C-alpha positions in Angstrom: 2.9 -13.1 11.5 -0.6 -13.8 10.4 -2.3 -11.6 13.0 -0.8 -8.6 14.6 -1.8 -8.5 18.2 -2.3 -4.7 18.1 -5.2 -5.2 15.7 -7.4 -6.6 18.4 -7.0 -3.3 20.4 -8.7 -1.2 17.8 -12.3 -0.2 18.4 -14.3 -0.1 15.2 -15.5 3.5 14.7 -18.3 4.7 12.4 -16.5 8.0 11.7 -13.3 6.4 10.3 -13.2 4.7 6.9 -13.1 0.9 7.1 -10.3 1.0 4.5 -7.9 2.2 7.2 -8.5 -0.7 9.5 -5.9 -3.5 9.4 -8.6 -6.1 8.7 -9.3 -4.3 5.4 -6.4 -6.3 3.8 -7.4 -9.6 5.4 -8.2 -10.9 1.9 -4.4 -11.1 1.2 -3.6 -12.8 4.5 -3.6 -16.4 3.4 -1.5 -15.7 0.3 1.1 -13.6 2.0 1.5 -15.5 5.3 2.0 -18.9 3.9 5.8 -18.6 4.0 6.3 -18.4 7.7 8.6 -15.5 8.3 9.4 -14.9 4.7 9.0 -11.7 2.7 5.3 -12.2 2.0 4.5 -12.5 5.7 6.8 -9.5 6.5 4.9 -7.4 3.9 1.6 -8.3 5.5 2.8 -7.5 9.0 4.2 -4.2 8.0 1.0 -3.3 6.2 -1.2 -4.2 9.1 1.0 -2.2 11.5 1.0 0.8 9.1 -2.8 0.7 8.9 -3.0 0.3 12.7 -1.0 3.5 13.1 -3.3 5.4 10.7 -6.5 4.1 12.3 -5.3 4.7 15.9 -4.2 8.2 15.1 -7.5 9.2 13.7 -9.3 7.4 16.6 -7.3 9.3 19.2 -7.8 12.6 17.3 -11.5 12.0 17.0 -11.8 11.3 20.7 -9.9 14.5 21.5 -12.0 16.6 19.2 -15.2 15.4 20.8 -13.7 15.9 24.3 -13.1 19.6 23.8 -16.6 20.4 22.5 -18.7 22.4 24.8 -22.5 22.7 24.7 -24.0 26.0 23.6 -25.2 28.3 26.3 -28.7 29.8 26.3 -28.9 32.5 23.7 -26.0 31.0 21.6 -27.1 29.8 18.1 -25.8 26.9 16.0 -23.7 27.9 13.1 -23.1 26.5 9.6 -20.4 23.9 9.4 -18.5 21.8 6.8 -20.3 19.4 4.4 -20.0 16.5 6.8 -21.5 18.5 9.6 -23.9 21.1 8.1 -25.0 22.4 11.6 -22.5 22.9 14.4 -24.4 22.9 17.7 -21.4 23.1 20.0 -18.5 25.4 20.6 -14.8 24.9 21.2 -12.6 26.9 23.5 -9.9 28.6 21.3 -7.1 27.7 23.7 -8.1 24.1 23.8 -8.4 24.1 20.0 -4.9 25.5 19.7 -3.5 22.9 22.1 -5.2 20.1 20.1 -3.8 21.4 16.8 -0.3 21.4 18.3 -0.7 17.8 19.7 -2.3 16.6 16.4 0.6 18.1 14.4 3.1 16.2 16.5 1.1 13.0 16.1 0.8 13.5 12.4 4.6 13.8 12.1 5.2 10.5 14.0 2.4 8.7 12.1 3.9 9.8 8.8 7.3 8.6 9.8 5.9 5.2 10.9 4.0 4.9 7.7 7.1 5.6 5.6 9.1 3.0 7.5 6.6 0.3 7.0 6.1 1.3 3.3 9.8 0.9 2.7 9.8 -2.5 4.3 6.9 -3.6 2.1 8.9 -2.5 -1.0 11.9 -4.5 0.2 9.6 -7.6 0.5 8.4 -7.0 -3.0 11.9 -6.7 -4.3 12.9 -10.0 -2.5 9.9 -11.8 -4.0 10.6 -10.5 -7.5 14.2 -11.6 -7.1 13.0 -15.1 -6.2 10.8 -15.2 -9.2 13.6 -14.0 -11.5 15.9 -16.7 -10.2 13.3 -19.4 -10.9 13.0 -18.2 -14.5 16.7 -18.4 -15.1 18.6 -21.5 -16.2 21.1 -22.2 -13.5 23.5 -23.6 -16.1 23.1 -20.7 -18.5 26.8 -19.7 -18.4 28.0 -23.2 -19.6 29.0 -23.1 -23.2 26.8 -25.9 -24.4 23.7 -24.5 -22.5 24.4 -21.0 -23.9 24.7 -22.4 -27.4 21.4 -24.4 -27.0 19.6 -21.3 -25.8 20.8 -19.3 -28.8 19.5 -22.0 -31.1 16.2 -22.0 -29.3 15.7 -18.3 -29.8 16.7 -18.6 -33.4 14.1 -21.3 -33.9 11.4 -19.2 -32.3 12.3 -16.3 -34.5 12.2 -18.5 -37.6 8.5 -19.4 -36.9 5.7 -17.4 -38.6 4.9 -14.4 -36.3 1.4 -15.8 -35.5 2.9 -19.2 -34.3 5.7 -17.9 -32.0 3.5 -17.4 -28.9 1.6 -20.6 -29.5 4.9 -22.5 -29.5 6.0 -20.8 -26.3 2.7 -21.4 -24.6 2.9 -25.1 -25.6 6.4 -25.2 -24.0 4.9 -23.7 -20.8 2.1 -26.2 -20.8 4.8 -28.9 -21.0 6.8 -27.2 -18.2 9.7 -26.9 -20.6 11.9 -24.6 -18.5 14.8 -24.7 -21.0 12.8 -23.1 -23.8 11.2 -20.5 -21.6 14.4 -19.5 -19.8 16.2 -19.2 -23.1 13.7 -16.8 -24.5 13.4 -14.7 -21.3 17.2 -14.4 -20.8 17.7 -11.7 -23.3 16.0 -9.1 -25.5 12.5 -10.1 -26.8 13.6 -9.0 -30.3 16.2 -11.8 -30.5 13.3 -14.3 -30.5 11.1 -12.2 -32.8 8.7 -11.1 -30.0 7.5 -7.6 -29.3 7.6 -6.1 -25.8 4.0 -6.9 -25.1 4.4 -10.6 -26.0 7.5 -10.8 -24.0 5.8 -9.3 -20.9 2.9 -11.7 -21.3 5.4 -14.7 -21.5 7.2 -13.5 -18.4 3.9 -13.2 -16.5 2.7 -16.7 -17.6 6.1 -18.2 -16.8 6.3 -16.6 -13.4 2.9 -18.0 -12.5 3.8 -21.4 -13.8 7.3 -21.9 -12.4 7.1 -19.7 -9.3 3.4 -19.7 -8.4 3.7 -18.9 -4.7 6.3 -16.1 -5.0 4.5 -14.6 -8.0 1.2 -14.6 -6.2 2.8 -13.1 -3.1 4.5 -10.4 -5.1 1.2 -9.4 -6.7 -0.6 -9.4 -3.3 2.2 -7.3 -1.8 1.8 -4.8 -4.6 -1.9 -4.8 -3.9 -1.5 -4.0 -0.2 1.0 -1.3 -1.0 -1.5 0.4 -3.3 -4.1 -0.1 -0.6 -1.8 1.6 1.9 -1.2 4.6 -0.4 -5.0 5.0 -0.9 -5.5 4.7 2.9 -2.9 7.4 3.4 -5.0 9.7 1.2 -8.2 8.9 3.1 -6.3 9.5 6.4 -5.1 12.9 5.3 -8.6 14.0 4.2 -10.2 12.8 7.5 -7.4 14.4 9.5 -8.0 17.8 8.0 -11.7 17.5 8.7 -11.2 16.7 12.4 -8.7 19.5 13.1 -10.5 22.3 14.9 -10.0 25.8 13.7 -7.9 27.6 16.3 -9.6 31.0 16.3 -9.2 33.9 18.8 -11.9 34.5 21.4 -13.8 37.8 21.2 -12.0 39.0 24.3 -8.6 38.3 22.8 -9.6 40.2 19.7 -10.8 43.2 21.8 -7.5 43.3 23.6 -5.6 43.3 20.3 -7.8 46.1 19.0 -7.2 48.1 22.2 -3.4 47.6 21.8 -3.1 48.3 18.1 -5.9 50.8 17.5 
């Protein structure tokens, strides 16, 4: 699903970070949605829906916060506020503030649950894409005796090369799309072929991009939107806290308590 219909319903707000809007990940759309209903498209859909939930929750909370503000009466003075609002020139009825805090807490719980659900689905999509890449890097005949023997000899040959020539040999094999050589080296420990872990990781990255370009690109893009979603959740939490009104007792309520308790 390239475009989630719910995205069109969101009104752009200046008081909410653009990083929370579903369109903030539009740069990954073409890469992820090129597989129809595959794992890449599912990852993108889940990310847009998760962001929609974050953005809509803040939008509703912001609207509610503005709705319960009341103008100051003659003789009432503005007070100092938080950094994003140095001067507070309105007042909020404590009972309305308490009701909004209760409602906002309930909304936060449901929003967090929805976010967790979509995040889990994105991780499943990444796992599915990684599995496809891994399958592409494997020799489908690797369990045949002759193929297994050839793979062992390939690794021995790579190890016999001078250390500075091993990666050059493997890069040349990739350039020639020699899947047999690449799969043989990647099928076991890097040390069997005389490679260190960093060289092995580089070879796997290059081979993934060469033999499974679409799946590899989609897996990386899915990881990118997952990180974006985690960052957006942090921004959401900070903005949520700044919007929650402080539920304080009215002066009359405090006077009644003092009268009752001395």
